All heavy atoms as TSV, in Angstrom:
chain	resi	resn	atom	element	x	y	z
A	1	TYR	N	N	12.129	50.314	28.781
A	1	TYR	CA	C	10.855	50.043	29.337
A	1	TYR	C	C	10.812	50.399	30.853
A	1	TYR	O	O	11.855	50.488	31.467
A	1	TYR	CB	C	10.480	48.498	29.225
A	1	TYR	CG	C	11.325	47.583	29.747
A	1	TYR	CD1	C	11.124	47.107	31.116
A	1	TYR	CD2	C	12.515	47.080	29.123
A	1	TYR	CE1	C	11.983	46.300	31.698
A	1	TYR	CE2	C	13.377	46.185	29.754
A	1	TYR	CZ	C	13.041	45.726	30.987
A	1	TYR	OH	O	13.927	44.874	31.688
A	2	ASN	N	N	9.676	50.522	31.439
A	2	ASN	CA	C	9.553	50.899	32.797
A	2	ASN	C	C	9.228	49.693	33.653
A	2	ASN	O	O	8.169	49.100	33.561
A	2	ASN	CB	C	8.493	52.012	32.962
A	2	ASN	CG	C	8.443	52.599	34.360
A	2	ASN	OD1	O	8.723	51.897	35.277
A	2	ASN	ND2	N	7.848	53.729	34.426
A	3	SER	N	N	10.227	49.236	34.400
A	3	SER	CA	C	10.062	47.962	35.167
A	3	SER	C	C	9.086	48.201	36.405
A	3	SER	O	O	8.360	47.188	36.716
A	3	SER	CB	C	11.434	47.563	35.715
A	3	SER	OG	O	11.972	48.510	36.548
A	4	VAL	N	N	8.978	49.420	36.884
A	4	VAL	CA	C	8.035	49.652	37.951
A	4	VAL	C	C	6.607	49.400	37.518
A	4	VAL	O	O	5.809	48.763	38.197
A	4	VAL	CB	C	8.153	51.082	38.522
A	4	VAL	CG1	C	7.204	51.450	39.654
A	4	VAL	CG2	C	9.625	51.131	39.111
A	5	ALA	N	N	6.217	49.962	36.323
A	5	ALA	CA	C	4.929	49.774	35.813
A	5	ALA	C	C	4.583	48.343	35.521
A	5	ALA	O	O	3.464	47.820	35.815
A	5	ALA	CB	C	4.828	50.591	34.422
A	6	GLN	N	N	5.587	47.564	35.036
A	6	GLN	CA	C	5.346	46.131	34.816
A	6	GLN	C	C	5.155	45.420	36.133
A	6	GLN	O	O	4.315	44.546	36.172
A	6	GLN	CB	C	6.559	45.533	34.028
A	6	GLN	CG	C	6.583	46.037	32.620
A	6	GLN	CD	C	7.992	45.541	31.884
A	6	GLN	OE1	O	8.847	45.197	32.583
A	6	GLN	NE2	N	7.897	45.646	30.584
A	7	ALA	N	N	5.800	45.770	37.145
A	7	ALA	CA	C	5.642	45.133	38.420
A	7	ALA	C	C	4.294	45.333	38.907
A	7	ALA	O	O	3.684	44.488	39.478
A	7	ALA	CB	C	6.778	45.652	39.404
A	8	ALA	N	N	3.849	46.462	38.781
A	8	ALA	CA	C	2.476	46.817	39.260
A	8	ALA	C	C	1.404	45.978	38.622
A	8	ALA	O	O	0.362	45.664	39.189
A	8	ALA	CB	C	2.205	48.367	39.077
A	9	GLU	N	N	1.689	45.563	37.285
A	9	GLU	CA	C	0.642	44.775	36.640
A	9	GLU	C	C	0.947	43.252	36.846
A	9	GLU	O	O	0.314	42.449	36.221
A	9	GLU	CB	C	0.842	45.025	35.126
A	9	GLU	CG	C	0.433	46.380	34.754
A	9	GLU	CD	C	0.800	46.783	33.375
A	9	GLU	OE1	O	1.131	45.927	32.599
A	9	GLU	OE2	O	0.739	47.996	33.012
A	10	PHE	N	N	1.911	42.946	37.708
A	10	PHE	CA	C	2.227	41.490	37.969
A	10	PHE	C	C	2.734	40.831	36.705
A	10	PHE	O	O	2.339	39.715	36.503
A	10	PHE	CB	C	1.045	40.738	38.639
A	10	PHE	CG	C	0.768	41.222	39.974
A	10	PHE	CD1	C	-0.316	42.105	40.180
A	10	PHE	CD2	C	1.541	40.907	41.073
A	10	PHE	CE1	C	-0.477	42.627	41.457
A	10	PHE	CE2	C	1.316	41.358	42.327
A	10	PHE	CZ	C	0.195	42.243	42.488
A	11	LYS	N	N	3.426	41.576	35.923
A	11	LYS	CA	C	4.078	40.950	34.782
A	11	LYS	C	C	5.599	41.058	34.916
A	11	LYS	O	O	6.136	42.131	35.223
A	11	LYS	CB	C	3.752	41.777	33.514
A	11	LYS	CG	C	2.275	41.545	33.132
A	11	LYS	CD	C	2.003	40.197	32.403
A	11	LYS	CE	C	0.634	40.049	32.008
A	11	LYS	NZ	N	-0.257	39.460	33.098
A	12	VAL	N	N	6.258	39.852	34.865
A	12	VAL	CA	C	7.685	39.936	34.944
A	12	VAL	C	C	8.242	39.504	33.521
A	12	VAL	O	O	8.175	38.419	33.141
A	12	VAL	CB	C	8.137	38.871	36.019
A	12	VAL	CG1	C	9.588	38.884	36.099
A	12	VAL	CG2	C	7.538	39.329	37.374
A	13	ASN	N	N	8.869	40.541	32.871
A	13	ASN	CA	C	9.439	40.158	31.575
A	13	ASN	C	C	10.839	39.608	31.769
A	13	ASN	O	O	11.659	40.248	32.533
A	13	ASN	CB	C	9.454	41.468	30.756
A	13	ASN	CG	C	8.236	41.775	30.144
A	13	ASN	OD1	O	7.246	40.958	30.151
A	13	ASN	ND2	N	8.030	43.005	29.696
A	14	CYS	N	N	11.122	38.541	31.123
A	14	CYS	CA	C	12.512	37.972	31.143
A	14	CYS	C	C	12.738	37.329	29.829
A	14	CYS	O	O	11.831	36.828	29.163
A	14	CYS	CB	C	12.619	36.989	32.333
A	14	CYS	SG	S	11.261	35.816	32.524
A	15	SER	N	N	14.035	37.345	29.477
A	15	SER	CA	C	14.324	36.937	28.068
A	15	SER	C	C	14.811	35.509	27.964
A	15	SER	O	O	14.818	34.969	26.787
A	15	SER	CB	C	15.422	37.879	27.513
A	15	SER	OG	O	16.548	37.704	28.439
A	16	SER	N	N	15.111	34.854	28.985
A	16	SER	CA	C	15.656	33.443	28.847
A	16	SER	C	C	15.391	32.734	30.225
A	16	SER	O	O	14.891	33.365	31.207
A	16	SER	CB	C	17.093	33.469	28.693
A	16	SER	OG	O	17.754	34.024	29.804
A	17	LEU	N	N	15.445	31.429	30.094
A	17	LEU	CA	C	15.325	30.621	31.360
A	17	LEU	C	C	16.165	31.148	32.563
A	17	LEU	O	O	15.641	31.415	33.625
A	17	LEU	CB	C	15.745	29.230	31.138
A	17	LEU	CG	C	15.660	28.290	32.363
A	17	LEU	CD1	C	14.224	28.000	32.807
A	17	LEU	CD2	C	16.373	27.009	32.043
A	18	GLU	N	N	17.422	31.435	32.253
A	18	GLU	CA	C	18.440	31.994	33.243
A	18	GLU	C	C	17.917	33.306	33.766
A	18	GLU	O	O	17.952	33.561	35.038
A	18	GLU	CB	C	19.797	32.079	32.750
A	18	GLU	CG	C	20.395	30.704	32.375
A	18	GLU	CD	C	19.939	30.066	30.996
A	18	GLU	OE1	O	19.270	30.793	30.216
A	18	GLU	OE2	O	20.100	28.849	30.882
A	19	ASP	N	N	17.448	34.232	32.903
A	19	ASP	CA	C	16.969	35.472	33.316
A	19	ASP	C	C	15.785	35.454	34.267
A	19	ASP	O	O	15.602	36.040	35.253
A	19	ASP	CB	C	16.721	36.326	32.052
A	19	ASP	CG	C	16.334	37.697	32.418
A	19	ASP	OD1	O	16.970	38.312	33.354
A	19	ASP	OD2	O	15.582	38.333	31.558
A	20	CYS	N	N	14.784	34.526	33.808
A	20	CYS	CA	C	13.605	34.392	34.650
A	20	CYS	C	C	13.967	33.742	35.925
A	20	CYS	O	O	13.353	34.290	36.975
A	20	CYS	CB	C	12.658	33.385	33.877
A	20	CYS	SG	S	11.983	34.006	32.321
A	21	MET	N	N	14.873	32.793	36.074
A	21	MET	CA	C	15.179	32.174	37.362
A	21	MET	C	C	15.880	33.157	38.216
A	21	MET	O	O	15.569	33.207	39.388
A	21	MET	CB	C	16.065	30.967	37.070
A	21	MET	CG	C	15.395	29.832	36.303
A	21	MET	SD	S	14.140	28.962	37.236
A	21	MET	CE	C	15.193	27.939	38.318
A	22	ALA	N	N	16.788	34.046	37.699
A	22	ALA	CA	C	17.450	34.953	38.477
A	22	ALA	C	C	16.496	36.014	38.966
A	22	ALA	O	O	16.631	36.388	40.201
A	22	ALA	CB	C	18.558	35.643	37.590
A	23	LYS	N	N	15.542	36.472	38.258
A	23	LYS	CA	C	14.582	37.379	38.693
A	23	LYS	C	C	13.648	36.797	39.677
A	23	LYS	O	O	13.307	37.384	40.760
A	23	LYS	CB	C	13.762	37.965	37.472
A	23	LYS	CG	C	14.559	38.881	36.638
A	23	LYS	CD	C	13.624	39.455	35.539
A	23	LYS	CE	C	14.560	40.488	34.725
A	23	LYS	NZ	N	13.929	40.999	33.462
A	24	GLY	N	N	13.274	35.570	39.574
A	24	GLY	CA	C	12.461	34.823	40.534
A	24	GLY	C	C	13.234	34.764	41.873
A	24	GLY	O	O	12.640	35.012	42.897
A	25	ASP	N	N	14.561	34.453	41.797
A	25	ASP	CA	C	15.327	34.336	42.999
A	25	ASP	C	C	15.408	35.718	43.731
A	25	ASP	O	O	15.261	35.793	44.926
A	25	ASP	CB	C	16.747	33.795	42.693
A	25	ASP	CG	C	16.784	32.397	42.229
A	25	ASP	OD1	O	15.653	31.678	42.331
A	25	ASP	OD2	O	17.736	31.929	41.700
A	26	MET	N	N	15.691	36.772	42.972
A	26	MET	CA	C	15.764	38.080	43.464
A	26	MET	C	C	14.466	38.613	44.176
A	26	MET	O	O	14.377	39.048	45.254
A	26	MET	CB	C	16.195	39.029	42.440
A	26	MET	CG	C	16.312	40.456	42.774
A	26	MET	SD	S	16.422	41.699	41.469
A	26	MET	CE	C	14.727	41.472	40.782
A	27	LEU	N	N	13.371	38.286	43.388
A	27	LEU	CA	C	12.007	38.630	43.948
A	27	LEU	C	C	11.698	37.874	45.218
A	27	LEU	O	O	11.061	38.343	46.237
A	27	LEU	CB	C	10.990	38.488	42.852
A	27	LEU	CG	C	11.045	39.542	41.726
A	27	LEU	CD1	C	10.364	38.970	40.466
A	27	LEU	CD2	C	10.466	40.844	42.206
A	28	THR	N	N	12.076	36.612	45.241
A	28	THR	CA	C	11.915	35.849	46.477
A	28	THR	C	C	12.567	36.334	47.610
A	28	THR	O	O	12.040	36.476	48.791
A	28	THR	CB	C	12.280	34.321	46.261
A	28	THR	OG1	O	11.601	33.810	45.209
A	28	THR	CG2	C	12.092	33.498	47.458
A	29	LYS	N	N	13.876	36.796	47.434
A	29	LYS	CA	C	14.611	37.397	48.529
A	29	LYS	C	C	13.989	38.686	49.064
A	29	LYS	O	O	14.017	38.995	50.235
A	29	LYS	CB	C	16.094	37.695	48.038
A	29	LYS	CG	C	16.941	36.465	47.920
A	29	LYS	CD	C	18.338	36.849	47.754
A	29	LYS	CE	C	19.114	35.510	47.497
A	29	LYS	NZ	N	19.519	35.364	46.095
A	30	LYS	N	N	13.379	39.466	48.170
A	30	LYS	CA	C	12.665	40.623	48.548
A	30	LYS	C	C	11.207	40.393	49.034
A	30	LYS	O	O	10.474	41.291	49.309
A	30	LYS	CB	C	12.516	41.645	47.317
A	30	LYS	CG	C	13.923	42.139	46.830
A	30	LYS	CD	C	13.740	43.098	45.693
A	30	LYS	CE	C	15.022	43.717	45.308
A	30	LYS	NZ	N	14.792	44.636	44.122
A	31	ARG	N	N	10.854	39.126	49.152
A	31	ARG	CA	C	9.575	38.705	49.594
A	31	ARG	C	C	8.426	39.157	48.660
A	31	ARG	O	O	7.267	39.320	49.145
A	31	ARG	CB	C	9.356	39.158	51.040
A	31	ARG	CG	C	10.318	38.532	52.025
A	31	ARG	CD	C	9.960	38.663	53.440
A	31	ARG	NE	N	8.617	38.218	53.860
A	31	ARG	CZ	C	8.236	36.972	53.975
A	31	ARG	NH1	N	9.174	36.062	53.834
A	31	ARG	NH2	N	7.002	36.683	54.330
A	32	LYS	N	N	8.693	39.377	47.461
A	32	LYS	CA	C	7.619	39.666	46.438
A	32	LYS	C	C	7.249	38.410	45.855
A	32	LYS	O	O	7.599	38.121	44.619
A	32	LYS	CB	C	8.236	40.676	45.391
A	32	LYS	CG	C	8.929	41.867	45.918
A	32	LYS	CD	C	7.958	42.968	45.992
A	32	LYS	CE	C	8.724	44.260	46.347
A	32	LYS	NZ	N	7.843	45.186	47.056
A	33	LEU	N	N	6.504	37.678	46.649
A	33	LEU	CA	C	6.261	36.182	46.163
A	33	LEU	C	C	5.413	36.046	45.055
A	33	LEU	O	O	5.636	35.223	44.066
A	33	LEU	CB	C	5.688	35.384	47.318
A	33	LEU	CG	C	6.468	35.356	48.587
A	33	LEU	CD1	C	5.882	34.473	49.647
A	33	LEU	CD2	C	7.952	34.892	48.251
A	34	SER	N	N	4.376	36.980	44.898
A	34	SER	CA	C	3.524	36.888	43.662
A	34	SER	C	C	4.319	37.173	42.348
A	34	SER	O	O	4.052	36.527	41.333
A	34	SER	CB	C	2.255	37.698	43.834
A	34	SER	OG	O	2.606	39.100	44.141
A	35	LEU	N	N	5.241	38.143	42.444
A	35	LEU	CA	C	6.051	38.455	41.300
A	35	LEU	C	C	7.037	37.348	41.074
A	35	LEU	O	O	7.304	37.009	39.920
A	35	LEU	CB	C	6.800	39.717	41.527
A	35	LEU	CG	C	5.930	40.987	41.435
A	35	LEU	CD1	C	6.661	42.285	41.895
A	35	LEU	CD2	C	5.220	41.163	40.041
A	36	ALA	N	N	7.579	36.799	42.158
A	36	ALA	CA	C	8.523	35.659	41.977
A	36	ALA	C	C	7.808	34.472	41.266
A	36	ALA	O	O	8.404	33.865	40.408
A	36	ALA	CB	C	9.047	35.201	43.298
A	37	LEU	N	N	6.642	34.228	41.720
A	37	LEU	CA	C	5.775	33.131	41.095
A	37	LEU	C	C	5.666	33.406	39.602
A	37	LEU	O	O	5.844	32.448	38.753
A	37	LEU	CB	C	4.360	33.070	41.758
A	37	LEU	CG	C	3.616	31.875	41.376
A	37	LEU	CD1	C	4.215	30.591	41.907
A	37	LEU	CD2	C	2.118	32.070	41.834
A	38	GLU	N	N	5.443	34.618	39.200
A	38	GLU	CA	C	5.290	35.012	37.772
A	38	GLU	C	C	6.600	34.680	36.986
A	38	GLU	O	O	6.573	34.145	35.897
A	38	GLU	CB	C	4.852	36.446	37.723
A	38	GLU	CG	C	4.511	36.897	36.257
A	38	GLU	CD	C	3.312	36.335	35.662
A	38	GLU	OE1	O	2.395	35.948	36.419
A	38	GLU	OE2	O	3.262	36.203	34.449
A	39	ALA	N	N	7.703	35.079	37.645
A	39	ALA	CA	C	9.052	34.879	37.055
A	39	ALA	C	C	9.253	33.405	36.838
A	39	ALA	O	O	9.749	32.987	35.742
A	39	ALA	CB	C	10.141	35.482	37.949
A	40	TYR	N	N	8.935	32.492	37.874
A	40	TYR	CA	C	9.244	31.140	37.733
A	40	TYR	C	C	8.260	30.550	36.702
A	40	TYR	O	O	8.522	29.594	35.976
A	40	TYR	CB	C	9.139	30.389	39.063
A	40	TYR	CG	C	10.192	30.789	40.051
A	40	TYR	CD1	C	9.930	31.138	41.376
A	40	TYR	CD2	C	11.552	30.855	39.643
A	40	TYR	CE1	C	10.982	31.452	42.250
A	40	TYR	CE2	C	12.529	31.156	40.511
A	40	TYR	CZ	C	12.194	31.472	41.778
A	40	TYR	OH	O	13.296	31.731	42.644
A	41	ARG	N	N	7.002	31.076	36.654
A	41	ARG	CA	C	6.004	30.670	35.652
A	41	ARG	C	C	6.584	30.794	34.256
A	41	ARG	O	O	6.517	30.026	33.328
A	41	ARG	CB	C	4.684	31.391	35.832
A	41	ARG	CG	C	3.661	30.862	34.806
A	41	ARG	CD	C	2.341	31.634	34.963
A	41	ARG	NE	N	1.696	31.186	36.216
A	41	ARG	CZ	C	1.252	32.113	37.167
A	41	ARG	NH1	N	1.436	33.310	37.089
A	41	ARG	NH2	N	0.597	31.528	38.264
A	42	ASN	N	N	7.173	32.098	34.017
A	42	ASN	CA	C	7.787	32.385	32.847
A	42	ASN	C	C	9.013	31.398	32.571
A	42	ASN	O	O	9.317	31.069	31.347
A	42	ASN	CB	C	8.327	33.838	32.795
A	42	ASN	CG	C	7.053	34.789	32.697
A	42	ASN	OD1	O	5.941	34.382	32.347
A	42	ASN	ND2	N	7.309	36.029	32.978
A	43	ALA	N	N	9.789	31.070	33.592
A	43	ALA	CA	C	10.949	30.203	33.402
A	43	ALA	C	C	10.375	28.832	32.944
A	43	ALA	O	O	10.970	28.172	32.085
A	43	ALA	CB	C	11.652	30.037	34.726
A	44	VAL	N	N	9.279	28.297	33.494
A	44	VAL	CA	C	8.736	27.075	33.111
A	44	VAL	C	C	8.261	27.056	31.643
A	44	VAL	O	O	8.467	26.129	30.864
A	44	VAL	CB	C	7.511	26.605	34.003
A	44	VAL	CG1	C	6.789	25.445	33.449
A	44	VAL	CG2	C	8.092	26.327	35.462
A	45	LYS	N	N	7.686	28.229	31.205
A	45	LYS	CA	C	7.304	28.413	29.835
A	45	LYS	C	C	8.549	28.354	28.893
A	45	LYS	O	O	8.357	27.821	27.770
A	45	LYS	CB	C	6.504	29.774	29.564
A	45	LYS	CG	C	5.167	29.741	30.216
A	45	LYS	CD	C	4.522	31.135	29.868
A	45	LYS	CE	C	3.244	31.198	30.688
A	45	LYS	NZ	N	2.740	32.688	30.592
A	46	GLN	N	N	9.605	28.829	29.405
A	46	GLN	CA	C	10.807	28.827	28.605
A	46	GLN	C	C	11.427	27.481	28.383
A	46	GLN	O	O	11.858	27.058	27.265
A	46	GLN	CB	C	11.941	29.744	29.113
A	46	GLN	CG	C	11.638	31.176	29.325
A	46	GLN	CD	C	11.948	32.007	28.137
A	46	GLN	OE1	O	12.704	31.539	27.206
A	46	GLN	NE2	N	11.448	33.260	28.019
A	47	ASP	N	N	11.259	26.605	29.454
A	47	ASP	CA	C	11.788	25.276	29.312
A	47	ASP	C	C	10.845	24.389	30.223
A	47	ASP	O	O	11.163	24.277	31.444
A	47	ASP	CB	C	13.269	25.239	29.895
A	47	ASP	CG	C	13.734	23.818	29.848
A	47	ASP	OD1	O	13.114	22.864	29.392
A	47	ASP	OD2	O	14.970	23.629	30.264
A	48	VAL	N	N	9.869	23.775	29.620
A	48	VAL	CA	C	8.933	22.914	30.333
A	48	VAL	C	C	9.555	21.769	31.047
A	48	VAL	O	O	9.006	21.227	32.065
A	48	VAL	CB	C	7.767	22.515	29.366
A	48	VAL	CG1	C	6.729	21.585	30.096
A	48	VAL	CG2	C	7.192	23.658	28.730
A	49	GLU	N	N	10.707	21.355	30.634
A	49	GLU	CA	C	11.326	20.133	31.192
A	49	GLU	C	C	12.263	20.494	32.426
A	49	GLU	O	O	12.835	19.599	33.006
A	49	GLU	CB	C	12.151	19.471	30.129
A	49	GLU	CG	C	11.451	18.969	28.900
A	49	GLU	CD	C	10.348	17.948	29.226
A	49	GLU	OE1	O	10.694	16.999	29.983
A	49	GLU	OE2	O	9.244	18.047	28.774
A	50	ASN	N	N	12.366	21.686	32.749
A	50	ASN	CA	C	13.380	22.163	33.664
A	50	ASN	C	C	12.873	22.001	35.115
A	50	ASN	O	O	11.966	22.620	35.594
A	50	ASN	CB	C	13.653	23.679	33.459
A	50	ASN	CG	C	14.925	24.118	34.421
A	50	ASN	OD1	O	14.747	24.116	35.634
A	50	ASN	ND2	N	15.956	24.413	33.699
A	51	ALA	N	N	13.491	20.931	35.728
A	51	ALA	CA	C	12.986	20.527	37.079
A	51	ALA	C	C	13.221	21.621	38.184
A	51	ALA	O	O	12.450	21.695	38.999
A	51	ALA	CB	C	13.732	19.249	37.476
A	52	ASP	N	N	14.270	22.352	38.038
A	52	ASP	CA	C	14.584	23.350	39.026
A	52	ASP	C	C	13.560	24.470	38.953
A	52	ASP	O	O	13.119	24.961	40.042
A	52	ASP	CB	C	15.876	23.976	38.731
A	52	ASP	CG	C	16.546	24.797	39.874
A	52	ASP	OD1	O	16.244	24.407	40.984
A	52	ASP	OD2	O	17.155	25.838	39.643
A	53	ALA	N	N	13.097	24.913	37.738
A	53	ALA	CA	C	12.091	25.870	37.519
A	53	ALA	C	C	10.784	25.398	38.102
A	53	ALA	O	O	10.053	26.138	38.847
A	53	ALA	CB	C	11.901	26.226	36.114
A	54	TRP	N	N	10.443	24.152	37.859
A	54	TRP	CA	C	9.190	23.589	38.509
A	54	TRP	C	C	9.220	23.537	40.043
A	54	TRP	O	O	8.277	23.888	40.732
A	54	TRP	CB	C	8.958	22.189	37.953
A	54	TRP	CG	C	8.229	22.159	36.565
A	54	TRP	CD1	C	8.852	21.870	35.387
A	54	TRP	CD2	C	6.880	22.682	36.337
A	54	TRP	NE1	N	7.901	21.959	34.427
A	54	TRP	CE2	C	6.666	22.409	34.929
A	54	TRP	CE3	C	5.906	23.046	37.080
A	54	TRP	CZ2	C	5.498	22.672	34.307
A	54	TRP	CZ3	C	4.667	23.350	36.449
A	54	TRP	CH2	C	4.481	23.177	35.040
A	55	ARG	N	N	10.399	23.130	40.562
A	55	ARG	CA	C	10.504	23.002	41.962
A	55	ARG	C	C	10.352	24.389	42.664
A	55	ARG	O	O	9.683	24.518	43.659
A	55	ARG	CB	C	11.980	22.511	42.387
A	55	ARG	CG	C	12.184	22.183	43.727
A	55	ARG	CD	C	13.470	21.476	43.936
A	55	ARG	NE	N	14.620	22.151	43.369
A	55	ARG	CZ	C	15.220	23.285	43.918
A	55	ARG	NH1	N	14.772	23.748	45.003
A	55	ARG	NH2	N	16.214	23.846	43.312
A	56	LYS	N	N	11.042	25.447	42.106
A	56	LYS	CA	C	10.876	26.781	42.630
A	56	LYS	C	C	9.476	27.305	42.504
A	56	LYS	O	O	8.993	27.864	43.455
A	56	LYS	CB	C	11.957	27.729	42.082
A	56	LYS	CG	C	13.382	27.323	42.470
A	56	LYS	CD	C	14.431	28.238	42.029
A	56	LYS	CE	C	15.752	27.989	42.627
A	56	LYS	NZ	N	16.685	28.971	42.274
A	57	PHE	N	N	8.851	27.012	41.440
A	57	PHE	CA	C	7.490	27.440	41.182
A	57	PHE	C	C	6.579	26.831	42.191
A	57	PHE	O	O	5.830	27.566	42.881
A	57	PHE	CB	C	7.095	27.029	39.773
A	57	PHE	CG	C	5.592	27.308	39.454
A	57	PHE	CD1	C	5.243	28.747	39.041
A	57	PHE	CD2	C	4.620	26.423	39.560
A	57	PHE	CE1	C	3.976	29.020	38.689
A	57	PHE	CE2	C	3.364	26.707	39.226
A	57	PHE	CZ	C	2.982	28.053	38.860
A	58	GLU	N	N	6.734	25.547	42.454
A	58	GLU	CA	C	5.902	24.926	43.495
A	58	GLU	C	C	6.238	25.363	44.825
A	58	GLU	O	O	5.309	25.555	45.675
A	58	GLU	CB	C	6.200	23.352	43.371
A	58	GLU	CG	C	5.508	22.801	42.099
A	58	GLU	CD	C	6.024	21.324	41.749
A	58	GLU	OE1	O	6.782	20.817	42.507
A	58	GLU	OE2	O	5.547	20.862	40.748
A	59	LYS	N	N	7.470	25.587	45.135
A	59	LYS	CA	C	7.870	26.031	46.503
A	59	LYS	C	C	7.188	27.430	46.746
A	59	LYS	O	O	6.662	27.669	47.878
A	59	LYS	CB	C	9.384	26.184	46.600
A	59	LYS	CG	C	9.983	26.554	47.861
A	59	LYS	CD	C	11.478	26.308	47.860
A	59	LYS	CE	C	12.112	26.874	49.078
A	59	LYS	NZ	N	13.640	26.905	49.034
A	60	ILE	N	N	7.224	28.345	45.808
A	60	ILE	CA	C	6.602	29.624	46.027
A	60	ILE	C	C	5.079	29.529	46.090
A	60	ILE	O	O	4.442	30.225	46.987
A	60	ILE	CB	C	6.994	30.611	44.827
A	60	ILE	CG1	C	8.474	30.904	44.815
A	60	ILE	CG2	C	6.192	32.008	45.001
A	60	ILE	CD1	C	9.015	31.575	46.032
A	61	THR	N	N	4.502	28.617	45.354
A	61	THR	CA	C	2.981	28.457	45.386
A	61	THR	C	C	2.604	28.017	46.850
A	61	THR	O	O	1.691	28.541	47.422
A	61	THR	CB	C	2.608	27.333	44.460
A	61	THR	OG1	O	2.980	27.627	43.082
A	61	THR	CG2	C	1.099	27.094	44.429
A	62	VAL	N	N	3.501	27.103	47.460
A	62	VAL	CA	C	3.166	26.600	48.796
A	62	VAL	C	C	3.411	27.763	49.803
A	62	VAL	O	O	2.516	27.961	50.659
A	62	VAL	CB	C	4.158	25.497	49.110
A	62	VAL	CG1	C	3.984	25.143	50.610
A	62	VAL	CG2	C	3.654	24.225	48.284
A	63	ARG	N	N	4.435	28.531	49.638
A	63	ARG	CA	C	4.634	29.654	50.581
A	63	ARG	C	C	3.552	30.665	50.515
A	63	ARG	O	O	3.091	31.156	51.596
A	63	ARG	CB	C	5.931	30.424	50.238
A	63	ARG	CG	C	7.196	29.760	50.903
A	63	ARG	CD	C	8.469	30.555	50.627
A	63	ARG	NE	N	8.503	31.874	51.228
A	63	ARG	CZ	C	9.454	32.721	51.085
A	63	ARG	NH1	N	10.564	32.470	50.484
A	63	ARG	NH2	N	9.287	33.945	51.767
A	64	ILE	N	N	3.077	31.002	49.325
A	64	ILE	CA	C	1.953	31.918	49.189
A	64	ILE	C	C	0.708	31.365	49.799
A	64	ILE	O	O	0.064	32.093	50.607
A	64	ILE	CB	C	1.708	32.286	47.678
A	64	ILE	CG1	C	2.772	33.166	47.181
A	64	ILE	CG2	C	0.318	32.987	47.533
A	64	ILE	CD1	C	2.727	33.334	45.584
A	65	SER	N	N	0.429	30.110	49.691
A	65	SER	CA	C	-0.835	29.558	50.266
A	65	SER	C	C	-0.665	29.503	51.846
A	65	SER	O	O	-1.615	29.756	52.491
A	65	SER	CB	C	-1.145	28.146	49.714
A	65	SER	OG	O	-0.102	27.282	50.058
A	66	GLU	N	N	0.530	29.166	52.379
A	66	GLU	CA	C	0.779	29.173	53.730
A	66	GLU	C	C	0.645	30.568	54.367
A	66	GLU	O	O	0.262	30.641	55.612
A	66	GLU	CB	C	2.154	28.535	54.104
A	66	GLU	CG	C	2.182	27.054	53.847
A	66	GLU	CD	C	3.614	26.502	54.052
A	66	GLU	OE1	O	4.542	27.250	54.091
A	66	GLU	OE2	O	3.689	25.249	54.133
A	67	GLU	N	N	1.118	31.588	53.626
A	67	GLU	CA	C	1.189	32.946	54.231
A	67	GLU	C	C	-0.089	33.600	53.907
A	67	GLU	O	O	-0.119	34.922	54.120
A	67	GLU	CB	C	2.450	33.672	53.757
A	67	GLU	CG	C	3.793	32.995	54.216
A	67	GLU	CD	C	5.020	33.693	53.677
A	67	GLU	OE1	O	4.867	34.872	53.240
A	67	GLU	OE2	O	6.032	33.030	53.700
A	68	GLY	N	N	-0.982	33.009	53.228
A	68	GLY	CA	C	-2.265	33.664	53.005
A	68	GLY	C	C	-2.198	34.650	51.850
A	68	GLY	O	O	-2.924	35.609	51.714
A	69	GLY	N	N	-1.251	34.489	50.893
A	69	GLY	CA	C	-1.119	35.398	49.756
A	69	GLY	C	C	-0.382	36.654	50.111
A	69	GLY	O	O	-0.251	36.990	51.293
A	70	CYS	N	N	0.049	37.367	49.091
A	70	CYS	CA	C	0.675	38.631	49.307
A	70	CYS	C	C	0.852	39.284	47.968
A	70	CYS	O	O	0.777	38.710	46.944
A	70	CYS	CB	C	2.039	38.439	50.023
A	70	CYS	SG	S	3.122	37.289	49.216
């Protein structure tokens, strides 16, 4: 699959909770916050009870609102 095309559509494919979290962390470091948010959203879907996934999801949501989106 073509990861660049998926990124353009704001879709982050990940196969497991760990994969989603790792992609979210990597995207956060690259300051791709909207994509990181998508990765953490997918992580939460993989495991709704995962407090770490929720915490990171909320943290990115706050950063996006503070920085006016990106």
